[in-house]
C-alpha positions in Angstrom: 0.0 0.0 0.0 1.5 3.3 -1.0 1.9 5.7 1.9 2.7 9.4 1.7 3.6 11.7 4.6 3.1 15.4 3.9 4.6 17.9 6.3 2.6 21.1 6.5 2.8 24.5 8.3 -0.8 24.7 9.6 -4.2 23.1 9.7 -5.6 25.3 6.9 -3.1 23.8 4.5 -4.3 20.3 5.5 -8.0 21.3 4.9 -7.1 22.8 1.5 -5.2 19.7 0.5 -8.2 17.5 1.5 -10.4 19.7 -0.7 -8.0 19.2 -3.6 -7.9 15.5 -3.1 -11.7 15.4 -3.1 -11.8 17.4 -6.3 -9.4 14.9 -7.9 -11.7 12.1 -6.5 -8.7 10.2 -5.1 -9.7 7.2 -3.0 -7.9 7.1 0.3 -7.5 4.2 2.6 -6.1 6.4 5.4 -6.0 10.1 6.0 -4.6 10.9 9.4 -3.6 14.4 10.5 -1.1 14.7 13.4 -1.1 18.1 15.0 1.9 19.6 16.7 2.4 18.6 20.3 1.3 22.0 21.7 -1.6 22.2 24.2 -3.7 24.1 21.7 -3.3 21.3 19.1 -4.3 18.8 21.8 -7.6 20.6 22.3 -8.2 20.4 18.6 -8.1 16.6 18.7 -11.0 16.6 21.1 -13.2 18.9 19.1 -12.3 17.7 15.6 -14.5 18.5 12.6 -16.9 15.6 12.1 -17.6 16.3 8.4 -14.0 16.0 7.4 -12.5 12.7 6.4 -9.3 13.6 8.1 -8.8 11.9 11.5 -6.9 14.0 14.0 -4.6 11.7 16.0 -1.8 12.0 18.4 1.6 10.8 17.1 1.7 7.9 19.6 -1.6 6.5 18.1 -0.5 6.4 14.5 0.9 2.9 13.9 2.9 4.1 10.9 4.9 6.6 13.0 5.3 4.3 16.1 8.0 1.7 15.6 6.7 -0.3 18.6 3.3 -0.9 16.9 5.1 -2.0 13.7 7.3 -4.4 15.6 4.3 -5.9 17.4 2.5 -6.4 14.1 5.5 -8.1 12.6 5.9 -10.3 15.6 2.2 -11.4 15.5 2.5 -12.2 11.8 5.7 -14.3 12.4 4.1 -16.1 15.3 1.1 -16.9 13.2 3.5 -18.9 10.9 6.2 -20.1 13.2 4.0 -21.6 16.0 2.1 -24.1 13.8 5.3 -25.1 12.0 7.1 -25.5 15.4 4.2 -27.7 16.7 4.4 -30.0 13.6 8.2 -30.1 13.8 8.1 -31.0 17.5 5.6 -33.8 16.9 7.7 -35.1 13.9 10.9 -35.0 15.9 9.4 -36.7 18.9 8.0 -39.5 16.6 11.1 -40.1 14.5 13.8 -39.8 17.2 12.1 -42.3 19.6 13.4 -40.3 22.6 11.4 -40.9 25.7 12.4 -37.8 27.7 9.1 -37.6 29.6 8.4 -41.4 30.0 8.4 -41.4 33.8 5.4 -39.0 33.9 3.2 -41.7 32.4 1.8 -39.9 29.4 1.2 -42.9 27.3 1.9 -43.3 23.6 0.6 -39.8 22.5 2.1 -37.9 25.4 5.7 -37.7 24.1 4.8 -36.3 20.7 2.3 -33.9 22.2 4.9 -32.5 24.6 7.3 -32.3 21.7 4.8 -30.4 19.7 4.1 -28.0 22.6 7.8 -27.3 23.0 8.2 -26.8 19.3 5.3 -24.3 19.4 6.9 -22.5 22.3 10.1 -22.2 20.4 8.2 -20.8 17.4 6.8 -18.1 19.6 10.2 -17.3 21.1 11.7 -17.2 17.6 9.1 -14.7 16.5 10.1 -12.4 19.3 13.8 -12.8 18.7 13.5 -12.4 14.9 11.6 -9.1 15.2 13.6 -7.6 18.0 16.4 -6.2 15.8 14.5 -5.6 12.6 13.6 -2.0 11.8 12.6 -2.7 8.2 14.8 0.1 6.9 12.4 3.0 7.6 13.7 4.1 11.0 15.6 7.1 9.6 12.6 8.4 7.7 10.3 8.0 10.7 12.8 9.8 12.8 12.8 12.7 10.3 9.0 12.9 10.5 9.1 12.8 14.3 11.6 15.6 14.3 9.4 17.7 12.0 6.5 17.0 14.4 8.6 18.3 17.3 9.3 21.5 15.3 5.6 22.2 15.5 4.7 21.1 12.0 1.5 19.2 11.0 1.9 15.7 9.6 -0.7 14.4 7.1 -0.5 10.7 6.5 -2.2 9.6 3.2 -2.6 6.0 2.2 -4.1 4.9 -1.1 -5.3 1.4 -2.2 -2.8 -0.7 -4.2 -2.5 0.6 -7.8 -3.9 4.1 -7.1 -1.5 6.9 -7.5 -1.8 10.2 -5.5 -2.3 13.4 -7.5 1.1 14.8 -7.1 0.2 18.2 -8.5 -2.5 18.6 -5.9 0.1 17.8 -3.2 2.5 20.3 -4.6 -0.2 23.1 -4.6 -0.6 22.8 -0.9 3.0 24.1 -0.6 4.2 21.4 1.9 7.5 21.7 3.7 8.3 18.1 2.7 6.7 15.1 1.1 7.9 11.6 1.9 6.7 8.5 0.0 6.8 5.0 1.4 6.1 2.0 -0.8 4.9 -0.4 1.9 4.1 -0.6 5.5 
């Protein structure tokens, strides 16, 4: 999903850009506006315009700008794949090796493979945590630039379009943004 982050000076520029996007009839999957972290902008979040398609959000609540959310999503996706494979591998290893590590517990014929499967599933869960702990997916520098712009009291507009839909770049340029950053995937 193509994502574009537009850095703007004020809220009026964001509203003007939204009108331009509506004129261009651009379908948007996401349109999040992150105000600067001043107390005045915090009050704007609470009384946001209901007719607008722009959602006012705090920077901590935007998953795209929060590396912790992205890491948790990658971990869940990896666990979804690694845990079942670990379970099947544990059962297979217990059956083919013939080891009777837990034979004194009295689990019967299916107890050994079941415990092997559960241990394999636990290792898949642990592997998903370890594999995602050091991965920043190469976007950390860009996200740090956006967070720095936010700290400089700029407004961030996060636009996401469906796959295959291009943003109208001329409309983005007419809003006179400070910076436009394009990301190809989440």
